[in-house]
N, C-alpha and C positions, 0 to 999 in steps of 0.2 A: 252287194251287199254280201257278207263275207261270211266264209261258213267253220266258224271257231271250232274253238273244242269238242262239241258239240256232234258239228257234224262228221267228222271224223267218227266215232266211236258208233255215234246211227248215221250212216253210212248210207241208212234208208233217208236221212231228213234232217232236219233245222240242228246248222250251227247250236243246235241245241234250238234252232231254228223256236226254238221260242222265245221266240216273235212276239215283242210292244214295244212312250215317254209320258212320258209323266201325265199318264195318265189317271188322277186320283181314282179312289177305291167306286168301281159303279158298284152302287145297291143290285139289288133281287138277292142279297144275302142271307145263305140260312145256315146253321150254323148248328154245333154239334155229329157223334158222329153215326154211322149206318146209313143209310138211304137217301142222297137229295135228287132231286130235280130240279132241272136246268125251269127256274120263270118264266114264265113266256116273256112277260115284260113290265115287268116291277116299277120301278121306279124313274126318274129322271137323266138321262145319261150326265157324265160330265161334261163341262163348263168341255172343253177344249174340241174342236172340228171334227167330225168323221169318225167320233167313237160313244157307240152303239150298244144298248146295254140286250137285247133284241135275243131268248135261246133261238130265233129263228126255225124248230123243231127239233131241238138236241137235247136229249135230254140223260144225265148223269146218276148216275147205281156208287152209292158209296162210300165209303169218309176219308177225311183226314185219311195219308200213311199205306193206302188198300188200293191195287189199282183199280180204279177207275169199268164201268162198266158204261160202256157210250153209245149211244141207238142214236143214227142220224137219219134224220125229215129228210121227205123229197126237198121239198122245198127251203134246205138248208145248200145245195151246192147254187142257189142263186143268190148270195148273200154278196155285195158289197160295200159294204163296210165292217170295218174294227166292230165286232163284240165282244164287251167286254161284262162277266158277269161273274160278284161274286158267291160262292157255293160257302162257301166257313169262310167266314169276314180276316179270323185269326188275331193274334195281340201284340201291340208295343207301337213301337213305331215304321211309317210303314218305309219298304223300300223306297228308295230316288232313284231319278235317274242316272248311267253310269254306272250304279250297283256291282260288284259280284254277288253273283248269287246260288247256293245250292239248289237242285230241286231236284222233285221226281216228278214223271208227267208223262202221257200217253199222248200218240197223234194219228190222228183220224182223216181219211180222206172224204170230202163232203161224196163228189159225184161216187166213187167209186165205195164208200160205206166201207170199207179197208184199213184193221190199222198199218201204220207204218214204220212208227216205232216204241217204245217205250222201256221209259228207265226201269220204271217196275220187273220186267221182263228179266235183267241186266242181277237187277235186284243190287242197286249202288243210284242213289241220285247224279246229275251231272254238274259240273262246278260250269260260269262259266262267268260272264264281261256284259252288260247288256250293250254296251256298246259293239258286242261282236257275232247280235243274230240278227235272225233277219227282222224285218223294221213291227211287223207285227208281235213280235216279242218286249222289238224293242218300245214299245209301244203301249202295250197290255200288262207287261209285268209293272212298272214302278206304279206303286200306289201299297202294295200286297203288302200284308206285315207274315210273321212270322205264324206257321201251324193255318195261314188260308188254305183255303182248294179256289183257284178259279176254272172260270169254264173261259178256252178262249178262239173264238170262230172268225178266221181272218183268209179273207180276200186273199183269190191269187198273186194279188201283185204284190203284194204285202208280207209276201209267203215267197216263192220259186221262181215267178212266172214263167215263161216259157220255156226257160229248159232247170227244170228243179233233178236233187244230184238222187233221183232214185229212180227206177223203173217202177216204182209202190208210189208214188206220184203224178198224178198228169198234172200237161202242162197244164199252168193260172189255172188248174183244180183249189180249190175252198179247203185249207185244215183245217178241223179242230182238236184244242188241245185242251184238258182238263193237266193242269200247272199244282202241284202244292210247293209252297216254302216251306225248306227243308234250313233254311237258314243264311243271312246274308251279312254284307259287310257293305255298308253306302259309303256316298266317297270322303274322304279325310277323316272318318272313324279307322283306330285302330287295333278293331276286338270285333269280331260275329254277335251278332244281339243274339240278348238272352230273353 
């Protein structure tokens, strides 16, 4: 797995290992600002195999553009399948696989229940290609829309596996991300989304 530009500024995590491949938008969608909580399991998973939409004990507070407050349940550390849940759907065309995106995110370890990285803390979103990040992001980001907020719960094998880039992430740890889609450029397009 590549550790792209995100991994560098985010020495703690994810080549913006913001982790995700064409998982159409899974539902469980909640729109609006203010506080959002991830649903426990709201609607059927996308057709792609290996992707679900069970919040697995995770709750999220806060609206798009503000740093989320993420609470991790004890069962979250046992997730074995990528979970993708839209907290805010967003508008416009969906992000496609191989897109280049500009996103804000916060990442928390499911075992430690501690934040290991957040672009919100640095005060600026991170730009990366979906082919430059951990598999959980490559698979979980496509389908997002401009202004959308998505919860990703990523099993260790789709995150950093046995060799995490930081002591703040345990080997094979399940990682939880809340991702805000600030902007993106789909393959073949010449101007960012509006």
